[in-house]
C-alpha positions in Angstrom: 15.9 22.3 9.3 16.6 18.8 7.9 18.3 16.0 9.7 20.8 13.4 8.5 19.5 9.9 9.1 21.4 6.6 8.8 19.2 3.7 7.6 20.4 0.1 7.8 18.6 -2.3 5.5 17.9 0.7 3.3 17.4 -1.3 0.1 15.0 -3.8 1.8 11.2 -3.8 1.4 10.3 -1.6 4.4 13.7 0.1 4.3 13.1 1.6 0.9 9.8 3.0 2.0 11.4 4.5 5.1 14.0 6.1 2.8 11.3 7.5 0.6 9.4 8.9 3.6 12.6 10.6 4.9 13.4 12.1 1.6 9.9 13.4 1.1 10.2 15.2 4.5 13.4 16.8 3.3 16.0 14.8 5.3 19.5 13.7 4.2 19.7 9.9 4.1 22.7 7.6 4.3 21.8 4.0 3.7 23.6 0.7 4.2 22.6 -2.6 2.8 24.4 -5.9 1.9 21.8 -6.8 -0.7 21.2 -10.2 0.8 17.5 -9.4 1.2 17.4 -5.9 -0.4 17.9 -4.9 -4.0 19.3 -2.0 -5.9 16.0 -2.0 -7.8 14.1 -1.1 -4.7 15.9 2.3 -4.3 16.6 3.0 -8.0 14.1 5.9 -8.0 16.3 7.7 -5.4 19.5 7.3 -7.3 19.6 10.8 -8.6 18.5 12.4 -5.4 21.5 14.4 -4.0 20.2 13.9 -0.4 20.5 10.1 -0.7 23.7 8.0 -0.4 23.8 4.2 -0.4 26.7 2.1 0.8 27.1 -1.6 0.3 28.0 -3.1 3.6 27.1 -5.5 6.4 26.0 -4.5 9.9 28.0 -7.5 11.2 31.1 -5.6 10.2 31.9 -2.8 12.6 33.9 -0.9 10.0 30.9 -0.9 7.6 28.7 0.6 10.3 31.3 3.1 11.3 31.6 4.2 7.6 27.8 4.7 7.5 28.2 7.1 10.5 31.2 9.1 9.1 29.2 12.2 8.5 27.3 13.9 11.4 24.3 11.7 11.9 21.2 13.0 13.8 19.3 9.7 14.0 19.5 6.1 12.9 16.8 3.7 11.8 17.9 0.1 12.2 16.0 -2.2 9.8 18.8 -4.6 8.7 17.9 -8.1 9.7 17.5 -11.7 8.7 13.8 -12.3 8.6 13.1 -15.8 7.2 11.4 -17.9 9.9 12.0 -21.2 8.3 15.6 -20.3 7.5 16.1 -19.4 11.2 14.8 -22.8 12.2 17.1 -24.6 9.8 20.2 -22.4 10.2 19.9 -20.2 13.3 23.5 -18.9 13.3 23.1 -16.4 10.6 20.0 -14.8 12.3 22.0 -14.5 15.5 25.0 -12.9 13.8 22.9 -10.3 11.9 20.1 -9.6 14.3 22.0 -9.6 17.6 25.7 -9.0 16.7 24.7 -6.5 14.0 22.4 -4.6 16.4 25.2 -4.5 18.9 27.5 -2.9 16.3 24.8 -0.3 15.5 24.1 0.4 19.2 27.8 0.9 20.0 28.2 3.3 17.1 25.1 5.3 18.2 26.4 5.4 21.7 29.8 6.7 20.8 28.3 9.4 18.6 25.3 10.1 20.7 22.8 9.3 17.9 19.2 8.5 18.7 18.0 5.1 17.4 14.8 3.7 16.1 15.1 -0.1 16.3 12.6 -1.8 14.0 11.5 -5.1 15.7 8.6 -7.4 15.0 5.3 -8.4 16.4 6.4 -12.0 16.2 8.1 -11.6 19.6 4.7 -11.8 21.4 3.1 -14.8 23.1 0.5 -15.9 20.7 -1.1 -18.5 22.9 -3.3 -15.9 24.5 -4.0 -13.2 21.9 -7.8 -13.1 21.4 -7.8 -9.4 22.2 -5.7 -6.9 20.3 -2.1 -7.2 21.3 -0.7 -4.1 23.1 2.8 -3.5 24.3 2.2 -5.0 27.7 1.4 -8.4 26.2 3.7 -11.2 27.3 6.5 -12.1 24.9 7.4 -15.7 23.9 9.3 -16.0 20.6 8.5 -19.2 18.7 11.4 -19.3 16.3 15.1 -18.3 16.3 14.1 -15.4 14.1 11.7 -14.0 16.8 14.2 -14.9 19.5 17.0 -13.0 18.0 14.8 -10.0 17.3 13.7 -10.0 21.0 17.4 -10.3 22.1 18.2 -7.2 19.9 15.4 -5.3 21.6 16.6 -6.3 25.1 20.1 -5.2 24.1 18.8 -1.9 22.9 16.9 -1.3 26.1 20.0 -2.0 28.1 21.7 0.9 26.2 18.8 3.1 27.0 18.8 2.1 30.7 22.6 1.9 31.1 23.9 4.7 28.8 20.8 6.9 28.5 20.9 6.4 24.7 17.7 7.6 23.1 16.2 4.4 21.8 12.7 3.6 20.6 11.7 0.0 19.8 9.1 -0.3 17.0 7.0 -3.4 16.4 5.1 -3.2 13.1 2.6 -5.9 12.4 2.4 -7.7 9.1 3.4 -5.1 6.5 2.7 -5.5 2.8 3.0 -3.5 -0.4 5.1 -2.8 -3.5 8.7 -4.1 -3.5 7.9 -6.9 -1.1 9.1 -10.3 -2.3 6.5 -12.5 -3.9 8.1 -15.9 -3.2 8.1 -17.8 0.1 10.3 -15.1 1.7 7.6 -12.5 1.0 4.3 -11.7 2.8 1.0 -13.4 2.3 -0.7 -10.4 0.5 2.1 -10.1 -2.0 2.3 -13.8 -2.6 -1.5 -14.1 -3.1 -1.7 -11.0 -5.3 1.2 -12.0 -7.6 -0.2 -15.6 -8.0 -3.7 -14.2 -8.7 -2.3 -12.0 -11.5 -0.7 -14.9 -13.3 -3.6 -17.3 -12.6 -1.8 -19.6 -10.2 -3.7 -21.2 -7.2 -3.6 -19.3 -3.9 -2.2 -21.9 -1.5 -3.2 -21.5 2.1 -1.2 -23.2 4.8 -3.3 -25.2 7.2 -7.0 -24.6 7.6 -6.8 -20.8 6.9 -8.5 -19.7 10.0 -5.3 -18.0 11.2 -5.6 -14.2 11.1 -3.3 -11.3 10.4 -3.3 -7.6 11.0 -2.1 -6.2 7.6 -0.4 -2.8 7.5 0.3 -1.0 4.2 3.9 -0.1 3.6 3.5 3.7 3.5 1.6 3.7 6.8 4.4 1.6 8.3 7.1 4.0 7.0 5.3 7.0 8.4 5.0 5.3 11.8 8.7 4.6 11.9 9.8 8.1 10.8 7.3 9.7 13.2 8.6 7.7 16.1 12.3 8.3 15.7 11.9 12.1 15.9 9.4 12.2 18.7 10.9 12.7 22.2 7.8 11.1 23.7 8.8 7.9 22.1 12.2 7.6 23.7 12.6 4.5 25.9 9.2 3.2 24.6 8.1 0.0 22.8 5.4 0.9 20.3 3.2 -1.3 18.1 1.9 -0.4 14.7 -1.1 -2.1 13.0 -4.6 -1.4 11.9 -6.4 -2.9 14.9 -8.3 -5.2 12.6 -7.4 -8.8 11.6 -8.6 -10.9 8.7 -8.4 -14.7 8.3 -6.2 -16.1 5.6 -9.3 -17.7 4.1 -11.0 -14.3 3.8 -7.9 -12.7 2.5 -7.7 -15.2 -0.3 -11.3 -14.5 -1.2 -10.6 -10.8 -1.2 -7.5 -11.2 -3.5 -8.8 -13.9 -5.9 -10.3 -12.7 -9.1 -11.9 -14.6 -12.0 -11.3 -18.4 -11.8 -8.3 -18.3 -9.5 -8.3 -21.5 -7.5 -7.9 -21.4 -3.7 -6.3 -24.5 -2.1 -5.2 -25.7 1.3 -1.8 -27.3 1.8 0.2 -28.7 4.7 2.0 -26.1 6.8 5.8 -26.1 6.3 6.6 -24.9 9.8 3.5 -25.5 11.9 5.4 -25.3 15.2 5.9 -21.6 14.7 2.5 -20.8 13.2 0.6 -17.9 14.8 -3.2 -18.5 15.0 -4.3 -14.9 15.7 -2.5 -11.6 15.1 -4.3 -8.4 15.8 -2.6 -5.2 16.9 -3.8 -2.7 19.5 -2.3 0.5 18.0 -3.7 2.8 20.6 -0.3 3.7 22.1 1.0 4.9 18.7 -2.0 7.1 18.3 -1.7 8.4 21.8 2.0 9.1 21.8 2.6 10.0 18.1 -0.8 10.9 16.8 -0.3 8.1 14.2 -3.1 6.2 12.6 -3.0 4.1 9.4 -4.6 5.6 6.4 -4.7 2.8 3.8 -7.5 0.2 4.0 -6.8 -3.4 3.1 -8.9 -3.2 0.0 -7.1 -0.1 -1.2 -3.7 -1.5 -0.3 -4.4 -4.7 -2.3 -5.5 -2.6 -5.3 -2.4 -0.5 -5.1 -0.2 -3.5 -4.9 -2.0 -5.2 -7.8 -1.5 -2.2 -10.0 2.2 -2.0 -9.1 2.8 -5.7 -9.7 1.1 -5.5 -13.1 3.5 -2.8 -14.1 6.5 -4.9 -13.4 8.3 -7.1 -15.9 8.9 -10.0 -13.5 5.6 -10.7 -11.8 
């Protein structure tokens, strides 16, 4: 029996992969996006699927969220968010309005209709000053930007609805996700930026000394994790990380991506105060609770992304 799932941020990078995973599993999907970060191109392949409906709207607007929930909804995956670290440092108000107020609107609607919620957070909420070992869910939090601060505030608000109203809530913290449909400019991820620049022969620019590391999760693995978690009763009330358990330095990533005569350069960091030196996930809780493990290696993921980018008209 299929469920009907509401997805906010459905036309965003991770959102469109979540939509695809839900449709592949036979679910009905009602998506909401204001297209500030997302794009209709991202979900074009689902346009003719009778089980997918996409509404243009903003989670900051309660009436838009209520419209998303007009049909009987079995679960909601909340991915709509402002995600630009530098923009949050320059203009924090928009991050607060979307990430905190928008989450409040989603939580209230879920509470009134008794809909279970998967809140997609971020690994950036963790304290990175002491992260030599893999970061598990008990690791201290210490957000280093308004982006991370508003995401943590949204998590705390969601937990209060679980504690205070017994709303079935699961908080999901994917680590650095990459893959097709991710932006390739400064608002994108490092793998997508490097791969797109390599394809057109532009230098791969590394911020700082390049010794900082990242745990890089392929988009399909991330989407499977999110969908697995929202339907698993064992995940209710939990915070769960998703990553590969392996990190790579940005220097080594650049060497992996670069082909031919592509130049690798180092440049001054544009927001060094919020840079993270080491990011490596401990995904053991996701495996224990959900039976989830990532399937796509970094080498395979980069190859898939490169093939996809080469097939696009606007690399």
